[in-house]
N, C-alpha and C positions, 0 to 999 in steps of 0.2 A: 766397267771397261771404258777405255779411251777411244777416241775416233780412229786410232791406228791399229786396235786389236782385232783379231780376226775370231771366229766362231766356228766350231764344230758341231754340226747337227746330225744326231743319230736317229734314224727313222726306220720303221718296218712295215711290211705288208702281210697280213694272214689272209689266206684266200682258200677257196674251195669251189671248183668248177667242174662241170661235167656235161657232157653231149652223149647223145645216142641217135643212130640211124638205124631203121628197121625197114624190112620189105625187100623189094627187088632192086630199087636204085634210087638213092638219096644220099646226101652228104651234109654234114654240119661242122662248123668250126667255131672254137671259142678262144678268145684271145684277151689276155691281160698284160698290159705293158705299163711300165713305169719310165717317165721321161724326166730328166733334170735339163732345164733350159733347152727344151726342144730336141734333146738327145736321148734316144732309147738306151737304158742301162741295165733293163732286166725285162724278160718276157717269159709267159707260160702260155703255151699255145697247145691245143689238143683238137685233133680232127677224127671224126668217125665217118667213114667212107666205106659203103657197101661194095664199090667196084674198085677203086684204086687201092684201099686198104687204110687203116688207122695210123695215126702218128702222134707223137707227143714232142714238141719243139723240134719238128723236122726229122724225128728218128722213127722209122716204122716200127709198129708194135707186132706186126705179123697177123693180126687180127683184121676182120672185114666187117665193119658195122658193129652194132651193139653198144654198149655204155664204156665210156673212156672217161676218166676223171683224175684230176691233180688236186692235192691237199697240201698246204705247206704254210711256212712262216719265213720270209726273207728279211735280212737285215742289211742296211746301208748306212753310209755316212758321207757327208759332203762338207766342204769348208766355204764359209762366206767371208769374203774379203771385206775391207772397211768400205762403206758406201756401196756395197754391190747389192744387187737384186737377184734372188735365185728363185726359180719356179720348180716345184715338184707336182707332177700330175700323174694320175693313176687312170688309165683309159682301158675301157671294156668294150669289146665288139663280139657280137655273135652273128653268123651269117649261116643260113641253111638253104637247101635246095631240095625238093622233091620231084623227081623224074617220072614216076610210075604212080598210078592211082592207089595202088595198095602199099605205097611206102609212107613213112612219117619220120620226123625229126623232132627232138626235144633237147632242150638245153636250160642249165640253170648256173648261177654264179652267186657266191657272196664273198666280200672282200673288205678289208678295212685297213686304211693307211694311218699310221699313228707316228707322231713325233715321240720319241722316247727320251731324249737328252739333249740338252744343249750346253756346250762347254766353251768357256773362254779360253782363248789361246793368246796369252800376252805378247805383245810385240817384242821382240828380242832386246831392244835398247831398254825398255822397261824392266826386264829381267836383270840385264847387266847393271843398270843403276841401283836396282835393290841389292844384288850382290855386294856391289861396291860399298853401299851404305852400311851393310852388315859386317864387312871388313874393317870398315872405319870404326865402328863401334867396337870390334873386338880389339882393335889397335889401342883405342882410347883406355880401356880397362886395364891394359898392361901397364 
């Protein structure tokens, strides 16, 4: 590639996280986020809450406490311009609170961020010059 070519990066995250709140009054939240250049592009958030109710990505599940989990694979792509620096980060947080002695919270997560493919995207002028060169060769053969 040249100093004017761009690259397309294909990456994915595989994840499995769960939380559980039990007893009379407890809550726990698990949050996975992907950021590109400090901008969130994806999130998987789950909450087990005995009083307010459970939710997944801010959508109530109708349950109160107990185990809630999410498993999946998400795929993404981004373009890197010549001379640019891009940052991809995967952030995980888990926060729990127990308000009564007979309550408890548990949580776990596994996740893997992988770069799946990197493709060169030639600058438009390179493609045009290559096409013109091919046309000139065809013309010479005639």
